[in-house]
C-alpha angles and dihedrals in degrees: 000000000000119000102250131008094241126168090202087078112340141069135263094255127151111257098234132140122263113304121276096200112076115229119257112281116266117264120264125223090252100054136043110238091228093055090047091052092046091053101040108027112021115101101152096119094054101040124062112250121148098046129153092245092051093051094043092048090047092051091047096049092038089056091055091047090049088059089048095051092047092053095045093042093054090048103041111005090243123130108201122210113247104190101091094037089052091047093055094044095048092045090055094044092048089050090054093046095048093108089055099039094044095220141039118255120256122247089254091053088056089049090050090050089050091057093049093047093046092054092046095043103043117006094066101040112052094075091055094061093044123029100016092043090050091051091051091048092052094045089045090063089062096036105031096164098048124105117247091244090055092053093042114014119224095236092055092052092045093053094049095043090052097045093045093049089046091052091051093049095048095043089059092063100085093036092059096065094051103036101038107024101037109020094034094217111192103235087189097199092051089050091049091051090054089050090051092051091051091050091050091053095043107035107050098177096049092043091051091050091053092048093048093049091049094052094043091051090047089057091048093050092048090049092053092049093047092047091050104035107013096049090047089056093045096048097041091094095044103051094141092059100042104039093094094055127065093225096140122072111223120240093235141009114220116239098198096091090052093057093042091050091053096054100267102113094158093055090041092054093054093041095047096048106108108250108033089095095228104147142108110270111227093221132108091204095075094046091049092047089053091052090054099043097053136237099281096060094037092050089049089053091050090051091048092049092053092049095044103039101022100043114012100035094056089047096052092041095053089044089057094241093126120042097229148336128281131086096278092055097043096046091056086070104027095051092074096060092042094049092048092050094050095041097051091045092050095046094046091049088050092050094045088057089066092136090061089045091051093048091049095055095038088055097053092095090052094057093081097033094102093050095048098074132064115295091237090066093055112087092196100042091111095057107024121088107265123238090241089067090052093051095045096043097046090044094054094042093047092051091047093047095046095046093047092050091048094045099049107016096034093232107158119248091244095052090044092055091047089053092054093046092048090047091052091056093045090048088062089055091046094051094048091049089051092049093050103034107013088239124111110200094215093150094052093045091049090051090053089058092044091052091046093054090039085066097039097047106005098177098048105093093172093056089046092057099039097047091049086048088061091055097046094046096048094045093049095046094047094049091046092053094047090050089056092044089055089058090051092046092056092046094047097249128164104258094205092056091045090052091052090051090054091048092053089052091059091065095052094042094051095055097041097042096048097047090042090052094054091046090056095040107043093157134023091246090066090071114075093021125125090263095051109021090171095202093184090055091046090058094047091047093049094051093046093049092047092052090048101043104027129223093292090073092066130082112257091244090056090051090052089048089053092049094048093043092049093048091047091052090053094045095049092047091052090048089055091053095044096046107029092158090060097044091114091067096043113092115251111247089211092053094045094048095043091055088065093060102043129058118271092243090065092055092046093054094045091050089052091051092049091050092052092049092046092051091048092049092052098042101034109017096169092051090047092050091051102040113020099081098037092048094046092046091049094051091050094046095045098048096040094048091049089048090055092046091052090050091049089050090054091051092050091047090052091050093049092050 
């Protein structure tokens, strides 16, 4: 598994341990692997799968997870997988509704629900916290007093989010036959999701414990968010009544007094100075995210935060390079070194995986091999998604995407078509990388498109962002669908019905994610603030501005930071390749770089969460295996959903007044 689930360069995969279910056995010379699977594994005709209750539950849970991913993505840049969390939640809800429903759902219904929830919860949201957020930030510089929906209308975003998710889903159709059925690629997170479903349906006591811990932690996360944000909104008009009572939880607790009290006055002075962002973040999300991402990445983030905000920020402030303290001032300078470090590491990792790249492009001709011959020769023609669906779906989505980009962003029809074609090729690479390594290099692939259009139309920053947006969205959606299809393949599901479930999820996710985004981001200034650092958007914005303005537009210290950060990203990546056995003690380039584009208090909380999870794993491994992921997922879901509800309440209050 990769270290973090990070949309800056990695895929929306579920952070679960290595798969329990072994992959299907390799084909023999005597028997086609598809015929063997159809005879020995497939049970989709006999077991309920694409039912109304499965789709409705998937859309419902996926909508909640879409809120969660938006909130977490704007805060940390992470996009958390929703499949296994949704499986546990739906299993528990179905158990509770058994008297009403009359029967428990089948394992394939749960798998179908997982596909719907995954599409709704992830496939439609990652682009909002990256490309669209970066566009709003850039336009907000020129129009600081405009509303976000004036700069970027809701209906435009909704159209593009839907068409891009649709493109990703349909482009995965031909890849599924080759990568999953024939080549038997692992897709580890999809395999782990299938293992989780089997454990839920076979081990009632353990499954019930996971479900209970998830719901309890959801309630705790929601309580923290309401105590911190909701009570602040409620009591804002009654200050005279509430001032005597500590009813509002502060956003942060300062750490300066702690260091000063323990004999470290120098550290305490830096930490306590208002603006260096050293504090304890009163949020369960960051602690839970740290528990999921692992100690290596979280420790790297802690190291990066100390270097950035404890060493470099005081230096550039006292040298007069930045105009003042505070996250917004510091990140204007620190983002360049962090972006360079992450970008060079991602691109070098991508290049070092040349074998995967070569296999991906050499297999393009095989993608349509199964659909080229007569239907009678295809053993799975009755249950696989037909090629006609692929052609019709990609055709409609391409036309919609190209016309929307031309209409609002003034990207020519020709360049829009090139972006879709290039994205289709890169999606093949992304899906194969996910199948082999469980990591989707979305960040690196997006940068390839940004660099391509930086050469084609170097001064057009809008085209640079929106064409790269096409690549990242399609790659993420395709890899997400194939991960779900791997689960269904191992469980014997009907792939056509599973595809339809994913497609239904796109509709729900589009509506919920877009309206949730505008509720959280009422004005451009909300993005890039201490509350919503939006690190993914910071990276996209920085690369786009650099390609537009050139290096001469930056301060010389920022150029040096880029050079050093870029070289460090290359060096660390090479160290990982040269010494794979010692990778756990080598800093993560993603963690180091990300620490430069988020406040220090985020890194501190994530490091604390990772330490807790590491201690639990070492001292009580069985307890950790059972509870760590459900509890962390519940905390994230509960607090982020309550955060969105509080934001929606604020919007409604503003409208009423």
